[in-house]
C-alpha positions as a Markdown table, in Angstrom:
| # | Residue | x | y | z |
|---|---|---|---|---|
| 1 | Met | -144.3 | -13.9 | -26.5 |
| 2 | Cys | -142.0 | -16.8 | -28.5 |
| 3 | Leu | -141.3 | -18.6 | -24.8 |
| 4 | Leu | -144.7 | -20.1 | -24.9 |
| 5 | Leu | -145.7 | -20.5 | -28.5 |
| 6 | Ser | -144.7 | -22.4 | -31.6 |
| 7 | Thr | -143.3 | -20.6 | -34.4 |
| 8 | Gln | -146.6 | -20.8 | -36.3 |
| 9 | Gly | -147.8 | -19.1 | -33.2 |
| 10 | Cys | -145.4 | -16.5 | -33.1 |
| 11 | Asn | -146.0 | -15.5 | -36.7 |
| 12 | Lys | -149.7 | -15.0 | -36.0 |
| 13 | Tyr | -149.1 | -13.0 | -33.0 |
| 14 | Leu | -146.9 | -10.5 | -35.1 |
| 15 | Asp | -150.2 | -9.3 | -36.6 |
| 16 | Lys | -151.6 | -8.3 | -33.3 |
| 17 | Glu | -150.8 | -5.2 | -30.9 |
| 18 | Pro | -148.3 | -7.2 | -28.5 |
| 19 | Asp | -150.7 | -5.8 | -25.5 |
| 20 | Asn | -154.2 | -6.5 | -26.8 |
| 21 | Arg | -155.9 | -8.3 | -23.7 |
| 22 | Thr | -159.1 | -8.1 | -22.4 |
| 23 | Glu | -159.7 | -5.9 | -19.6 |
| 24 | Ile | -159.8 | -7.6 | -16.4 |
| 25 | Asn | -162.1 | -5.0 | -14.6 |
| 26 | Ser | -164.0 | -7.2 | -12.1 |
| 27 | Val | -163.5 | -10.5 | -9.5 |
| 28 | Glu | -165.7 | -12.1 | -11.7 |
| 29 | Lys | -163.4 | -11.9 | -15.2 |
| 30 | Val | -160.6 | -12.3 | -12.7 |
| 31 | Ala | -162.1 | -15.9 | -11.3 |
| 32 | Gln | -163.0 | -16.6 | -15.0 |
| 33 | Leu | -159.4 | -15.9 | -15.7 |
| 34 | Val | -157.6 | -17.6 | -13.0 |
| 35 | Ala | -160.1 | -21.0 | -14.0 |
| 36 | Thr | -157.5 | -21.1 | -17.3 |
| 37 | Ala | -154.1 | -20.9 | -15.2 |
| 38 | Tyr | -153.5 | -24.4 | -15.5 |
| 39 | Pro | -151.2 | -26.4 | -18.1 |
| 40 | Gln | -153.4 | -26.7 | -21.2 |
| 41 | Tyr | -152.1 | -30.2 | -22.2 |
| 42 | Asp | -150.4 | -33.7 | -20.8 |
| 43 | Tyr | -147.1 | -35.1 | -19.9 |
| 44 | Tyr | -148.1 | -38.9 | -20.2 |
| 45 | Thr | -147.0 | -39.5 | -23.8 |
| 46 | Phe | -143.3 | -38.6 | -23.2 |
| 47 | Thr | -143.0 | -39.3 | -19.7 |
| 48 | Glu | -144.6 | -42.5 | -19.8 |
| 49 | Ala | -142.6 | -43.5 | -22.6 |
| 50 | Ala | -139.3 | -42.3 | -21.4 |
| 51 | Ser | -139.7 | -44.0 | -17.9 |
| 52 | Asp | -139.6 | -47.8 | -17.4 |
| 53 | Asn | -143.4 | -47.7 | -17.7 |
| 54 | Ala | -142.8 | -48.9 | -21.6 |
| 55 | Glu | -141.1 | -51.7 | -23.1 |
| 56 | Asp | -140.4 | -52.8 | -26.5 |
| 57 | Lys | -143.2 | -55.2 | -27.5 |
| 58 | Gly | -141.0 | -56.4 | -30.3 |
| 59 | Asn | -141.3 | -56.7 | -34.5 |
| 60 | Gly | -144.6 | -55.7 | -36.0 |
| 61 | Val | -146.2 | -54.9 | -32.9 |
| 62 | Gly | -148.3 | -51.8 | -32.5 |
| 63 | Thr | -147.9 | -48.6 | -33.8 |
| 64 | Ile | -145.0 | -46.5 | -34.5 |
| 65 | Asp | -145.2 | -42.6 | -34.5 |
| 66 | Asp | -142.3 | -39.9 | -33.4 |
| 67 | Val | -144.6 | -38.7 | -30.7 |
| 68 | Ser | -144.4 | -41.9 | -28.5 |
| 69 | Thr | -141.6 | -43.6 | -30.3 |
| 70 | Leu | -138.7 | -40.9 | -29.8 |
| 71 | Pro | -139.1 | -40.7 | -26.1 |
| 72 | Tyr | -138.7 | -44.3 | -25.6 |
| 73 | Phe | -135.0 | -43.6 | -27.1 |
| 74 | Trp | -134.8 | -40.7 | -25.0 |
| 75 | Lys | -134.5 | -38.9 | -28.4 |
| 76 | Asp | -136.0 | -35.3 | -29.1 |
| 77 | Val | -138.9 | -34.8 | -30.6 |
| 78 | Ile | -139.1 | -32.0 | -33.3 |
| 79 | Gly | -142.4 | -29.8 | -33.4 |
| 80 | Asp | -145.3 | -29.3 | -31.4 |
| 81 | Asp | -147.4 | -31.9 | -31.8 |
| 82 | Thr | -150.1 | -33.0 | -29.1 |
| 83 | Gly | -148.2 | -35.5 | -26.7 |
| 84 | Thr | -144.6 | -33.7 | -27.2 |
| 85 | Ser | -143.0 | -32.3 | -24.5 |
| 86 | Thr | -142.9 | -28.7 | -26.7 |
| 87 | Asn | -146.7 | -29.1 | -26.1 |
| 88 | Tyr | -146.4 | -29.3 | -22.8 |
| 89 | Trp | -144.2 | -26.6 | -21.9 |
| 90 | Asn | -146.3 | -24.5 | -24.2 |
| 91 | Gly | -149.2 | -25.5 | -21.9 |
| 92 | Cys | -147.4 | -24.6 | -18.9 |
| 93 | Tyr | -146.5 | -20.9 | -19.7 |
| 94 | Ser | -150.0 | -20.4 | -21.7 |
| 95 | Gly | -151.4 | -21.1 | -17.9 |
| 96 | Ile | -148.8 | -19.1 | -16.8 |
| 97 | Ala | -149.5 | -16.1 | -18.6 |
| 98 | Ala | -153.2 | -16.4 | -17.3 |
| 99 | Ala | -152.3 | -16.1 | -13.7 |
| 100 | Asn | -149.8 | -13.5 | -14.7 |
| 101 | Gln | -152.4 | -11.3 | -15.9 |
| 102 | Ala | -154.7 | -12.2 | -13.2 |
| 103 | Leu | -152.3 | -11.2 | -10.8 |
| 104 | Glu | -152.0 | -7.8 | -12.3 |
| 105 | Ala | -155.2 | -7.4 | -12.9 |
| 106 | Ile | -156.0 | -7.6 | -9.2 |
| 107 | Glu | -152.9 | -5.2 | -8.4 |
| 108 | Lys | -153.7 | -2.5 | -10.4 |
| 109 | Asn | -157.7 | -2.6 | -9.3 |
| 110 | Asn | -159.2 | -2.2 | -5.8 |
| 111 | Phe | -161.0 | -5.6 | -5.7 |
| 112 | Gly | -160.9 | -5.7 | -2.2 |
| 113 | Ala | -161.1 | -9.1 | 0.4 |
| 114 | Ala | -163.1 | -10.4 | -2.7 |
| 115 | Ala | -160.3 | -11.3 | -4.6 |
| 116 | Leu | -157.7 | -12.8 | -2.5 |
| 117 | Pro | -158.7 | -16.5 | -3.1 |
| 118 | Tyr | -157.9 | -16.0 | -6.5 |
| 119 | Lys | -155.0 | -14.1 | -6.0 |
| 120 | Gly | -154.1 | -16.9 | -3.8 |
| 121 | Glu | -155.2 | -19.7 | -6.7 |
| 122 | Ala | -153.1 | -17.9 | -9.2 |
| 123 | Leu | -150.0 | -17.6 | -7.4 |
| 124 | Val | -149.8 | -21.2 | -6.6 |
| 125 | Ala | -151.0 | -22.2 | -10.0 |
| 126 | Arg | -148.2 | -20.3 | -10.9 |
| 127 | Ala | -145.8 | -21.9 | -8.9 |
| 128 | Tyr | -147.3 | -25.4 | -9.6 |
| 129 | Ala | -146.8 | -24.5 | -13.4 |
| 130 | His | -142.9 | -23.5 | -13.1 |
| 131 | Phe | -142.8 | -26.8 | -10.9 |
| 132 | Met | -143.7 | -29.2 | -13.2 |
| 133 | Leu | -141.5 | -27.1 | -15.8 |
| 134 | Val | -137.9 | -27.0 | -13.9 |
| 135 | Thr | -139.0 | -30.8 | -13.2 |
| 136 | Phe | -139.0 | -31.7 | -17.0 |
| 137 | Phe | -137.0 | -29.3 | -18.9 |
| 138 | Ala | -133.3 | -28.8 | -16.0 |
| 139 | Lys | -131.8 | -31.0 | -14.3 |
| 140 | Glu | -132.9 | -32.4 | -11.0 |
| 141 | Tyr | -133.1 | -30.8 | -7.7 |
| 142 | Val | -130.0 | -32.2 | -5.5 |
| 143 | Ile | -130.7 | -32.4 | -1.9 |
| 144 | Gly | -127.7 | -30.2 | -0.2 |
| 145 | Gly | -126.5 | -29.3 | -3.8 |
| 146 | Ala | -125.7 | -26.4 | -5.1 |
| 147 | Asn | -128.1 | -26.8 | -7.8 |
| 148 | Asp | -126.3 | -24.2 | -9.7 |
| 149 | Ser | -126.9 | -25.7 | -13.1 |
| 150 | Pro | -129.8 | -23.7 | -15.9 |
| 151 | Gly | -132.9 | -23.6 | -14.4 |
| 152 | Ile | -136.1 | -22.1 | -16.5 |
| 153 | Pro | -137.5 | -18.8 | -17.1 |
| 154 | Tyr | -139.7 | -17.8 | -14.1 |
| 155 | Val | -142.5 | -15.5 | -15.5 |
| 156 | Thr | -144.2 | -13.2 | -13.1 |
| 157 | Ala | -145.5 | -10.3 | -15.4 |
| 158 | Pro | -147.8 | -10.1 | -18.5 |
| 159 | Glu | -145.7 | -10.5 | -21.7 |
| 160 | Thr | -145.8 | -6.9 | -23.3 |
| 161 | Lys | -143.3 | -7.3 | -26.5 |
| 162 | Val | -143.5 | -9.9 | -29.6 |
| 163 | Ile | -140.2 | -11.2 | -28.7 |
| 164 | Gln | -139.3 | -10.8 | -24.7 |
| 165 | Gln | -135.7 | -11.5 | -23.5 |
| 166 | Tyr | -135.4 | -14.2 | -20.5 |
| 167 | Asp | -133.0 | -15.5 | -18.4 |
| 168 | Arg | -133.2 | -19.4 | -16.9 |
| 169 | Gly | -131.5 | -18.6 | -13.8 |
| 170 | Thr | -130.5 | -21.6 | -12.2 |
| 171 | Val | -132.5 | -24.8 | -10.3 |
| 172 | Gln | -132.1 | -23.2 | -7.1 |
| 173 | Ser | -133.3 | -19.8 | -7.8 |
| 174 | Thr | -136.1 | -21.4 | -9.9 |
| 175 | Tyr | -137.2 | -23.2 | -6.7 |
| 176 | Glu | -136.3 | -20.2 | -4.3 |
| 177 | Lys | -139.2 | -18.5 | -6.5 |
| 178 | Ile | -141.8 | -21.4 | -6.5 |
| 179 | Glu | -141.6 | -21.9 | -3.1 |
| 180 | Lys | -142.3 | -17.8 | -2.6 |
| 181 | Asp | -145.5 | -18.2 | -4.8 |
| 182 | Leu | -146.4 | -21.5 | -2.9 |
| 183 | Thr | -146.2 | -20.0 | 0.3 |
| 184 | Glu | -148.0 | -16.5 | -0.8 |
| 185 | Gly | -150.4 | -18.4 | -2.3 |
| 186 | Leu | -151.4 | -21.0 | 0.5 |
| 187 | Ala | -152.2 | -18.4 | 3.0 |
| 188 | Leu | -154.9 | -17.2 | 0.6 |
| 189 | Leu | -156.5 | -20.2 | -0.7 |
| 190 | Ser | -160.4 | -20.8 | -0.3 |
| 191 | Ala | -162.3 | -23.6 | 0.2 |
| 192 | Thr | -165.4 | -22.2 | -0.5 |
| 193 | Ala | -164.8 | -19.9 | -2.9 |
| 194 | Tyr | -165.6 | -22.3 | -6.2 |
| 195 | Lys | -168.8 | -24.1 | -7.8 |
| 196 | Val | -166.4 | -26.8 | -8.5 |
| 197 | Pro | -163.5 | -26.6 | -6.0 |
| 198 | Lys | -162.1 | -29.7 | -7.4 |
| 199 | Tyr | -161.2 | -27.7 | -10.7 |
| 200 | His | -159.2 | -24.7 | -8.4 |
| 201 | Phe | -156.4 | -25.0 | -6.2 |
| 202 | Thr | -158.2 | -25.2 | -3.0 |
| 203 | Pro | -156.1 | -25.3 | 0.5 |
| 204 | Ala | -156.1 | -29.2 | -0.1 |
| 205 | Ala | -155.0 | -29.6 | -3.0 |
| 206 | Gly | -152.2 | -26.8 | -2.3 |
| 207 | His | -151.3 | -28.8 | 0.7 |
| 208 | Ala | -150.6 | -31.7 | -1.7 |
| 209 | Phe | -149.1 | -29.9 | -4.3 |
| 210 | Ala | -146.8 | -28.7 | -1.4 |
| 211 | Ser | -146.2 | -32.5 | 0.0 |
| 212 | Arg | -144.9 | -33.1 | -3.7 |
| 213 | Phe | -142.6 | -29.7 | -3.9 |
| 214 | Tyr | -141.4 | -30.8 | -0.4 |
| 215 | Leu | -140.3 | -34.2 | -1.2 |
| 216 | Phe | -138.1 | -32.9 | -3.8 |
| 217 | Lys | -136.6 | -30.1 | -1.9 |
| 218 | Gly | -135.6 | -33.0 | 0.8 |
| 219 | Glu | -137.6 | -31.1 | 3.4 |
| 220 | Trp | -139.4 | -34.1 | 5.5 |
| 221 | Gln | -141.2 | -32.3 | 8.0 |
| 222 | Lys | -142.8 | -29.8 | 5.8 |
| 223 | Val | -144.0 | -33.0 | 3.6 |
| 224 | Ile | -145.7 | -34.8 | 6.6 |
| 225 | Asp | -147.0 | -31.4 | 7.6 |
| 226 | His | -148.5 | -30.5 | 4.4 |
| 227 | Ala | -149.7 | -34.0 | 3.8 |
| 228 | Asn | -151.5 | -33.7 | 7.0 |
| 229 | Ala | -153.4 | -30.6 | 5.7 |
| 230 | Val | -154.5 | -32.2 | 3.0 |
| 231 | Thr | -157.6 | -33.6 | 5.2 |
| 232 | Val | -158.7 | -33.4 | 8.7 |
| 233 | Gly | -156.2 | -34.9 | 11.5 |
| 234 | Gly | -154.2 | -36.1 | 8.6 |
| 235 | Asp | -156.7 | -38.9 | 8.4 |
| 236 | Tyr | -156.9 | -40.2 | 4.5 |
| 237 | Thr | -159.1 | -43.6 | 5.8 |
| 238 | Gly | -162.2 | -43.7 | 3.4 |
| 239 | Ile | -160.8 | -40.9 | 0.7 |
| 240 | Val | -157.8 | -42.9 | -1.1 |
| 241 | Arg | -159.0 | -44.4 | -4.7 |
| 242 | Pro | -160.9 | -47.8 | -3.4 |
| 243 | Ile | -159.4 | -50.4 | -6.5 |
| 244 | Asn | -160.6 | -53.2 | -4.4 |
| 245 | Thr | -164.0 | -52.4 | -3.9 |
| 246 | Thr | -166.1 | -49.7 | -5.1 |
| 247 | Leu | -164.1 | -49.2 | -8.2 |
| 248 | Ser | -163.6 | -52.9 | -9.4 |
| 249 | Ala | -167.4 | -53.4 | -9.2 |
| 250 | Leu | -168.0 | -50.9 | -11.9 |
| 251 | Ser | -168.5 | -51.5 | -15.3 |
| 252 | Thr | -165.6 | -50.7 | -17.6 |
| 253 | Ala | -167.2 | -47.5 | -19.0 |
| 254 | Asp | -168.0 | -46.1 | -15.4 |
| 255 | Tyr | -164.4 | -47.2 | -14.2 |
| 256 | Arg | -162.2 | -45.0 | -16.4 |
| 257 | Ala | -165.0 | -42.0 | -16.1 |
| 258 | Ala | -164.8 | -42.6 | -12.3 |
| 259 | Phe | -160.6 | -41.9 | -11.9 |
| 260 | Thr | -161.4 | -38.5 | -13.1 |
| 261 | Arg | -164.7 | -37.1 | -11.9 |
| 262 | Ser | -164.9 | -34.1 | -9.6 |
| 263 | Asp | -167.4 | -36.0 | -6.9 |
| 264 | Gln | -164.4 | -38.0 | -6.2 |
| 265 | Lys | -162.5 | -37.7 | -2.6 |
| 266 | Tyr | -159.2 | -39.0 | -4.1 |
| 267 | Asn | -159.1 | -36.3 | -6.5 |
| 268 | Leu | -157.8 | -32.9 | -5.3 |
| 269 | Leu | -157.2 | -31.1 | -8.1 |
| 270 | Leu | -158.4 | -31.9 | -12.0 |
| 271 | Ala | -157.7 | -29.9 | -15.1 |
| 272 | Asn | -159.2 | -30.0 | -18.8 |
| 273 | Gln | -156.3 | -30.5 | -21.0 |
| 274 | Tyr | -156.2 | -30.7 | -25.0 |
| 275 | Ser | -155.0 | -34.6 | -25.5 |
| 276 | Val | -155.3 | -37.4 | -27.5 |
| 277 | Tyr | -153.6 | -39.8 | -25.0 |
| 278 | Gln | -156.6 | -42.3 | -24.5 |
| 279 | Arg | -156.3 | -42.7 | -28.6 |
| 280 | Leu | -152.8 | -44.2 | -27.9 |
| 281 | Thr | -154.0 | -47.8 | -27.8 |
| 282 | Ser | -151.6 | -49.9 | -29.2 |
| 283 | Pro | -147.9 | -48.0 | -29.3 |
| 284 | Arg | -145.0 | -50.7 | -30.4 |
| 285 | Tyr | -143.5 | -48.9 | -27.3 |
| 286 | Gly | -145.8 | -49.1 | -24.2 |
| 287 | Tyr | -147.7 | -51.2 | -21.4 |
| 288 | Gly | -147.1 | -54.5 | -22.7 |
| 289 | Ala | -146.8 | -58.3 | -21.5 |
| 290 | Asn | -143.7 | -57.6 | -18.9 |
| 291 | Leu | -145.3 | -54.6 | -17.1 |
| 292 | Val | -148.8 | -56.0 | -17.0 |
| 293 | Lys | -147.0 | -58.5 | -14.8 |
| 294 | Met | -146.7 | -55.9 | -11.8 |
| 295 | Phe | -150.3 | -56.2 | -11.3 |
| 296 | Ala | -150.2 | -60.4 | -11.2 |
| 297 | Ala | -150.0 | -62.2 | -8.0 |
| 298 | Gly | -146.7 | -63.6 | -7.1 |
| 299 | Gly | -143.8 | -63.9 | -9.3 |
| 300 | Val | -140.8 | -61.9 | -9.6 |
| 301 | Tyr | -142.7 | -58.9 | -11.2 |
| 302 | Gly | -145.9 | -59.1 | -7.9 |
| 303 | Asn | -145.9 | -56.8 | -4.9 |
| 304 | Ile | -145.2 | -57.6 | -1.1 |
| 305 | Thr | -148.4 | -59.2 | -0.7 |
| 306 | Gly | -148.1 | -62.0 | -2.9 |
| 307 | Lys | -151.7 | -61.2 | -4.1 |
| 308 | Ala | -153.1 | -59.6 | -7.1 |
| 309 | Tyr | -153.8 | -55.8 | -7.5 |
| 310 | Ala | -157.5 | -55.2 | -8.2 |
| 311 | Asn | -156.9 | -52.6 | -10.9 |
| 312 | Lys | -158.8 | -53.3 | -14.3 |
| 313 | Ile | -156.3 | -54.1 | -16.9 |
| 314 | Leu | -157.9 | -54.0 | -20.6 |
| 315 | Ser | -156.4 | -54.8 | -23.5 |
| 316 | Tyr | -156.5 | -54.1 | -27.5 |
| 317 | Gly | -155.1 | -57.4 | -28.5 |
| 318 | Val | -151.9 | -58.9 | -26.7 |
| 319 | Pro | -149.6 | -57.7 | -25.7 |
| 320 | Asn | -151.1 | -54.2 | -25.8 |
| 321 | Tyr | -152.9 | -53.0 | -22.4 |
| 322 | Thr | -154.4 | -50.3 | -21.0 |
| 323 | Thr | -155.2 | -48.9 | -17.5 |
| 324 | Tyr | -158.6 | -47.4 | -19.2 |
| 325 | Lys | -158.5 | -44.5 | -16.5 |
| 326 | Tyr | -158.9 | -41.7 | -19.1 |
| 327 | Tyr | -162.4 | -40.6 | -20.9 |
| 328 | Glu | -162.3 | -38.9 | -23.6 |
| 329 | Tyr | -164.6 | -36.1 | -24.2 |
| 330 | Phe | -164.7 | -34.6 | -28.0 |
| 331 | Phe | -165.9 | -30.5 | -28.2 |
| 332 | Leu | -167.5 | -30.2 | -31.6 |
| 333 | Thr | -166.5 | -27.0 | -33.3 |
| 334 | Asp | -168.4 | -28.4 | -36.4 |
| 335 | Gln | -171.7 | -30.3 | -36.2 |
| 336 | Val | -172.2 | -31.1 | -39.5 |
| 337 | Ala | -168.4 | -32.2 | -40.2 |
| 338 | Gln | -167.9 | -33.6 | -37.2 |
| 339 | Ile | -164.9 | -32.0 | -36.3 |
| 340 | Gly | -163.6 | -30.4 | -33.1 |
| 341 | Tyr | -161.1 | -31.1 | -30.0 |
| 342 | Pro | -160.5 | -34.0 | -27.6 |
| 343 | Tyr | -159.8 | -33.2 | -24.1 |
| 344 | Leu | -159.4 | -35.8 | -21.0 |
| 345 | Met | -160.1 | -34.3 | -17.5 |
| 346 | Ala | -156.3 | -35.1 | -15.8 |
| 347 | Pro | -155.8 | -35.5 | -12.4 |
| 348 | Leu | -153.0 | -33.4 | -11.6 |
| 349 | Leu | -153.2 | -34.0 | -7.4 |
| 350 | Thr | -155.0 | -37.2 | -5.4 |
| 351 | Thr | -154.9 | -38.4 | -1.9 |
| 352 | Asp | -152.9 | -41.3 | -2.9 |
| 353 | Glu | -149.8 | -39.6 | -3.9 |
| 354 | Ala | -150.3 | -37.1 | -0.9 |
| 355 | Leu | -150.3 | -40.2 | 1.4 |
| 356 | Leu | -147.6 | -41.8 | 0.0 |
| 357 | Asn | -145.4 | -38.5 | 0.1 |
| 358 | Arg | -146.1 | -38.7 | 3.7 |
| 359 | Ala | -145.3 | -42.4 | 3.9 |
| 360 | Glu | -141.9 | -41.5 | 2.0 |
| 361 | Ala | -141.1 | -38.4 | 4.3 |
| 362 | Tyr | -141.6 | -41.0 | 7.5 |
| 363 | Ala | -139.2 | -43.3 | 5.7 |
| 364 | Lys | -136.5 | -40.6 | 5.4 |
| 365 | Leu | -136.8 | -39.6 | 9.0 |
| 366 | Ser | -136.8 | -43.3 | 10.3 |
| 367 | Gln | -140.4 | -43.5 | 11.3 |
| 368 | Tyr | -140.6 | -46.9 | 9.8 |
| 369 | Glu | -144.1 | -47.9 | 11.3 |
| 370 | Asn | -145.6 | -45.0 | 10.2 |
| 371 | Ala | -144.3 | -45.0 | 6.8 |
| 372 | Leu | -145.6 | -48.5 | 6.7 |
| 373 | Lys | -149.0 | -47.7 | 7.9 |
| 374 | Asp | -149.4 | -45.3 | 5.3 |
| 375 | Ala | -148.4 | -47.8 | 2.5 |
| 376 | Asn | -150.5 | -50.6 | 3.9 |
| 377 | Leu | -153.5 | -48.0 | 3.9 |
| 378 | Ile | -153.0 | -48.2 | -0.1 |
| 379 | Leu | -152.4 | -51.8 | -0.4 |
| 380 | Ala | -155.5 | -52.5 | 1.7 |
| 381 | Asn | -157.5 | -50.2 | -1.6 |
| 382 | Thr | -155.7 | -51.5 | -3.7 |
| 383 | Val | -154.5 | -55.6 | -3.3 |
| 384 | Arg | -157.3 | -57.9 | -4.1 |
| 385 | Ser | -159.0 | -59.9 | -1.2 |
| 386 | Tyr | -156.7 | -58.0 | 1.1 |
| 387 | Thr | -156.3 | -58.9 | 5.1 |
| 388 | Ala | -154.6 | -57.8 | 7.7 |
| 389 | Ser | -152.2 | -60.4 | 7.6 |
| 390 | Asp | -151.1 | -59.0 | 4.1 |
| 391 | Ala | -149.7 | -56.0 | 5.4 |
| 392 | Ala | -146.2 | -55.5 | 4.7 |
| 393 | Thr | -143.9 | -55.0 | 7.6 |
| 394 | Gln | -140.4 | -54.3 | 8.2 |
| 395 | Thr | -139.3 | -58.3 | 8.4 |
| 396 | Lys | -141.6 | -59.0 | 4.8 |
| 397 | Val | -139.5 | -56.1 | 3.7 |
| 398 | Ala | -136.4 | -57.1 | 4.5 |
| 399 | Thr | -136.8 | -60.4 | 2.7 |
| 400 | Phe | -139.0 | -59.1 | 0.0 |
| 401 | Tyr | -135.9 | -56.5 | -0.7 |
| 402 | Asn | -133.2 | -58.4 | 0.3 |
| 403 | Thr | -132.1 | -55.6 | 2.6 |
| 404 | Ala | -131.1 | -54.9 | 6.1 |
| 405 | Asp | -131.7 | -51.5 | 6.1 |
| 406 | Pro | -135.0 | -50.6 | 6.4 |
| 407 | Lys | -135.4 | -47.4 | 5.1 |
| 408 | Glu | -134.0 | -49.0 | 1.9 |
| 409 | Gly | -136.5 | -51.2 | 1.9 |
| 410 | Ile | -139.2 | -49.0 | 2.8 |
| 411 | Ile | -138.5 | -46.4 | 0.0 |
| 412 | Lys | -138.3 | -49.1 | -2.4 |
| 413 | Leu | -141.4 | -50.5 | -1.2 |
| 414 | Ile | -143.3 | -47.2 | -1.5 |
| 415 | Leu | -142.0 | -46.6 | -4.9 |
| 416 | Asp | -143.0 | -50.0 | -6.4 |
| 417 | Ile | -146.6 | -48.9 | -5.2 |
| 418 | Lys | -146.3 | -45.7 | -7.0 |
| 419 | Lys | -145.0 | -47.4 | -10.3 |
| 420 | Ala | -148.4 | -49.7 | -9.9 |
| 421 | Gln | -150.9 | -47.0 | -8.6 |
| 422 | Phe | -149.7 | -44.4 | -10.8 |
| 423 | Leu | -149.2 | -46.0 | -14.1 |
| 424 | Gln | -150.0 | -44.5 | -17.2 |
| 425 | Glu | -150.3 | -40.9 | -15.0 |
| 426 | Gly | -146.7 | -40.0 | -15.5 |
| 427 | Met | -145.7 | -40.0 | -12.1 |
| 428 | Arg | -143.1 | -42.7 | -12.5 |
| 429 | Trp | -141.0 | -40.0 | -14.5 |
| 430 | Met | -141.1 | -37.6 | -11.8 |
| 431 | Asp | -139.9 | -40.6 | -9.3 |
| 432 | Ile | -137.3 | -41.4 | -11.5 |
| 433 | Val | -135.6 | -37.9 | -11.5 |
| 434 | Arg | -136.3 | -37.1 | -7.8 |
| 435 | Asn | -134.2 | -40.7 | -6.7 |
| 436 | His | -131.4 | -40.7 | -9.7 |
| 437 | Leu | -132.8 | -44.0 | -10.6 |
| 438 | Pro | -131.5 | -45.4 | -14.0 |
| 439 | Val | -134.0 | -46.7 | -16.7 |
| 440 | Lys | -133.7 | -49.8 | -18.5 |
| 441 | His | -135.3 | -50.1 | -21.6 |
| 442 | Asn | -135.1 | -53.5 | -23.9 |
| 443 | Leu | -135.1 | -53.0 | -27.6 |
| 444 | Phe | -135.5 | -55.7 | -30.1 |
| 445 | Asp | -133.6 | -55.7 | -33.4 |
| 446 | Ala | -134.9 | -56.7 | -37.1 |
| 447 | Ser | -133.9 | -60.1 | -36.9 |
| 448 | Gly | -135.5 | -60.2 | -32.8 |
| 449 | Val | -132.6 | -60.1 | -30.6 |
| 450 | Glu | -133.4 | -58.4 | -27.7 |
| 451 | Thr | -130.9 | -56.1 | -26.1 |
| 452 | Ile | -130.9 | -53.5 | -22.9 |
| 453 | Val | -129.9 | -49.9 | -22.8 |
| 454 | Thr | -130.1 | -48.3 | -19.7 |
| 455 | Leu | -130.3 | -44.3 | -18.8 |
| 456 | Glu | -127.4 | -43.7 | -16.4 |
| 457 | Ala | -128.6 | -41.1 | -13.5 |
| 458 | Asn | -126.2 | -38.5 | -15.0 |
| 459 | Asp | -127.2 | -38.9 | -18.5 |
| 460 | Asn | -128.3 | -35.2 | -20.2 |
| 461 | Arg | -131.2 | -36.9 | -22.2 |
| 462 | Arg | -133.1 | -37.1 | -18.5 |
| 463 | Val | -134.0 | -33.2 | -19.6 |
| 464 | Phe | -136.2 | -32.9 | -21.9 |
| 465 | Gln | -135.3 | -30.4 | -24.6 |
| 466 | Ile | -136.5 | -26.7 | -24.4 |
| 467 | Pro | -138.3 | -26.0 | -27.4 |
| 468 | Glu | -135.7 | -24.4 | -30.6 |
| 469 | Gln | -137.8 | -21.3 | -30.7 |
| 470 | Ala | -137.1 | -20.2 | -26.6 |
| 471 | Lys | -133.8 | -19.1 | -28.1 |
| 472 | Leu | -135.3 | -16.3 | -29.9 |
| 473 | Ser | -136.4 | -15.1 | -26.4 |
| 474 | Gly | -132.3 | -15.6 | -25.6 |
| 475 | Val | -133.0 | -19.0 | -23.9 |
| 476 | Pro | -130.1 | -21.7 | -24.5 |
| 477 | Leu | -131.4 | -25.5 | -25.1 |
| 478 | Asn | -130.1 | -28.1 | -22.7 |
| 479 | Pro | -126.8 | -30.2 | -23.6 |
| 480 | Arg | -127.2 | -33.4 | -25.9 |
């Protein structure tokens, strides 16, 4: 149990019987349980700060705290406060525990065909949580490599001991188990088993996750096939984020709510997560004056069209900016004292990502026009005053990225689009890991002198540290 709980949580758990669980004896109870099989916390704070989506804004600017500051310096944060990597680790394994309990109940009871959608959901949710864990807490998967470095514990049964022993296996074995769960679960998913499908792994969400998984594995045709299966005929027209039309016309309050609403076609999977990320408005190390230029027209930070993006960018006083994508829901536990829990509705999977996954896979297979068509669909829905003449072409790519290699140029284009499209959503770190990209951070010393530090592709600090208490379960920590 100490694999997924804080030290304090382990101490509390010692006061209880290890197998003191509610009996899951009906399909309805299985469905309710599987609905909790998703990470309960977000990864935005530590991944955004560690990535090149953050900058040092300067002395005396913004707030400083360990949760948002130490990841910028690629240092381990001690403890499991909200927004830490340990917090996310715990949230993933808590979701995995719910999935495992549901799967055990389905196996032990004769629920019949009615339980199959929930079995599929539990399997894919288990695969998703383990995939996110291996992405953040183990060395990156190397396409064509041995991948024999330590993975993460792959838990497939409910824990029945206070301290269960686990083996990390390898990155390769972890990926094999993820693929097994994903493949088996995908075949069972249903689009009609839920009152609000966007809070569950439906076939569309499952295929979107599969497109991400196979992008990491380098199986490009599978990326394309799964991305095609997200929508009828593989057509993403009208179902990606309409940033330069519908969304930009909204008020600020409606804009931030729209990004995470379940009735939006671009949201494929949403999760209710305990998070204070929306309150992190003015960190010293974060989204600042240089990064905001990526949304402007022209200049060294601009995009290939030469026009500005239509995203709403708000400021809490220059140079503290926010994309304002999240609306915090505060669940009151004490009306009188006005205390409770802050939650965000987090978009775990979107059509925009699935489409850009397909674009990158097309580029890897040298299908450059198909890749550009997908990339241009995002640009057409994001760039302000976009016209057909603004579309990226191979010629424009060669000039803009100063390369004669169309594959290299188009992949850079796609990654740049994703960097802007998913700012403050934690996606950039996954692209950094997957593409072995170096990360450069600027630093101002006490006298205001600026230097640049680089996190190279082979640096051990690119792998977030496994929680200290996991050693109780025999899980070795990552090297430093």
